[in-house]
C-alpha positions as CSV (number, residue, x, y, z in Angstrom):
1,M,41.6,73.4,212.9
2,T,42.0,77.3,213.3
3,R,42.3,77.6,209.4
4,Q,39.1,75.7,208.9
5,Y,37.1,77.7,211.3
6,L,38.6,81.1,209.5
7,D,37.4,79.7,206.2
8,Q,33.8,78.8,207.5
9,K,33.4,82.3,208.8
10,K,35.0,83.6,205.5
11,V,37.6,85.5,207.7
12,K,40.6,86.7,205.5
13,Y,44.0,85.6,206.6
14,Q,47.8,85.3,205.3
15,Y,49.3,81.9,206.2
16,L,52.6,80.3,206.2
17,D,54.3,77.3,207.6
18,G,57.6,75.3,207.0
19,S,56.9,74.1,203.7
20,T,55.8,77.6,202.3
21,P,58.6,78.6,199.9
22,A,60.5,81.8,200.6
23,K,58.9,83.9,197.6
24,K,55.3,83.1,198.9
25,R,56.6,83.9,202.5
26,H,57.5,87.3,201.2
27,T,54.4,87.8,199.4
28,A,52.4,86.7,202.1
29,V,54.3,89.2,204.7
30,N,54.0,92.2,202.4
31,A,50.2,91.4,202.0
32,F,49.9,91.5,205.7
33,Q,51.6,94.7,206.0
34,A,49.6,96.0,203.5
35,G,46.2,95.2,205.3
36,E,45.3,92.1,203.4
37,G,43.7,90.0,205.9
38,N,42.9,90.5,209.6
39,L,45.2,87.5,210.8
40,F,48.6,86.1,209.9
41,L,48.6,82.3,210.9
42,I,52.2,81.4,211.2
43,S,53.6,78.0,212.4
44,L,56.4,78.1,214.8
45,K,58.1,75.7,212.6
46,A,58.0,78.0,209.8
47,G,61.4,79.9,210.9
48,G,61.7,83.7,211.2
49,F,63.3,84.7,208.0
50,G,62.0,87.9,206.8
51,L,59.1,88.0,209.2
52,N,58.9,91.7,209.9
53,L,55.4,92.0,211.2
54,T,54.9,95.7,212.2
55,A,51.4,95.5,211.3
56,A,50.5,93.3,213.9
57,D,48.5,94.4,217.0
58,Y,48.3,91.0,218.5
59,V,50.4,87.7,218.9
60,I,48.2,84.6,220.1
61,H,49.8,81.5,220.6
62,L,47.8,78.5,220.2
63,D,49.9,75.7,221.0
64,P,52.9,75.9,223.3
65,W,56.1,75.0,222.2
66,W,58.7,73.0,224.4
67,N,61.3,75.8,224.4
68,P,59.9,79.1,225.4
69,A,62.8,80.7,223.6
70,V,61.2,79.8,220.3
71,E,58.0,80.9,221.1
72,D,59.6,84.4,222.4
73,Q,61.3,84.7,219.0
74,A,57.9,84.1,217.1
75,S,56.3,87.0,219.5
76,D,59.3,89.2,218.5
77,R,58.4,89.1,215.0
78,A,55.8,91.7,215.8
79,H,58.1,93.8,217.7
80,R,60.9,94.7,215.2
81,I,62.0,98.1,214.1
82,G,59.4,100.2,212.3
83,Q,56.8,99.1,214.9
84,T,55.1,102.2,216.1
85,R,51.8,100.4,218.1
86,P,51.9,98.4,221.0
87,V,51.6,94.9,220.5
88,T,49.7,92.4,223.0
89,I,50.8,88.7,223.3
90,Y,48.3,86.1,224.6
91,R,48.9,82.3,225.0
92,L,45.7,80.4,225.0
93,V,45.8,77.1,227.0
94,T,43.3,74.5,227.9
95,R,43.3,73.5,231.6
96,N,44.5,69.8,232.7
97,T,46.2,69.1,229.1
98,I,49.9,68.4,228.5
99,E,49.8,72.0,227.0
100,E,49.3,73.3,230.4
101,K,52.0,71.2,231.6
102,I,54.7,72.5,228.8
103,L,53.7,76.1,230.3
104,A,55.0,74.9,233.7
105,L,57.8,73.6,232.3
106,H,58.6,76.8,230.4
107,T,58.6,78.6,233.9
108,H,61.3,76.1,235.1
109,K,63.4,76.6,231.9
110,R,63.3,80.1,232.2
111,D,64.3,80.1,235.7
112,L,67.1,77.8,235.0
113,A,68.2,80.0,232.1
114,T,68.1,83.2,234.4
115,S,70.1,81.6,237.0
116,L,72.7,80.5,234.5
117,L,72.9,83.9,233.1
118,E,73.3,85.5,236.2
119,G,76.1,83.1,237.1
120,T,74.7,82.3,240.4
121,D,74.2,78.4,239.2
122,T,71.1,77.9,241.5
123,G,69.1,76.2,238.7
124,S,68.4,72.5,238.7
125,K,68.4,70.2,235.9
126,L,65.1,68.8,234.6
127,T,64.6,65.6,236.8
128,L,63.0,62.3,236.0
129,E,60.0,63.3,238.2
130,D,59.5,66.6,236.6
131,M,59.4,64.5,233.0
132,L,57.0,62.4,234.3
133,E,54.9,64.8,235.9
134,L,54.4,66.1,232.1
135,I,52.9,63.1,231.3
136,R,50.9,62.1,234.2
137,D,47.0,62.4,234.1
138,H,45.9,64.7,237.1
139,N,42.2,63.7,236.6
140,S,42.5,60.1,238.2
């Protein structure tokens, strides 16, 4: 959907997803770094090999991922060695959607990870009720 909109508006961008061959990934990264395109659309499924995007000023997540660490890793692609500009990260989410619930789950998972890393073991596991809450319709 995003690509179609950008194509309609004739916005130049670079793109890669999980099916993009390594050589084309390298070409797209180099083109973006050289200023060819205002945007670089990357699927989180694409993996992070060779993705140092120090020409990026913004990272915009359009679709939250179940694992917040995967999103963080994607954002970190713009915070690599050689980055000289500040990078702003946005997460765009529509209200009352499963994506909004995923973000709430992110908070829960981050808190759990933090408590485990600090050795406090105060975090709790995701309960059945937590999982059901993700799919319940709050509009009814």
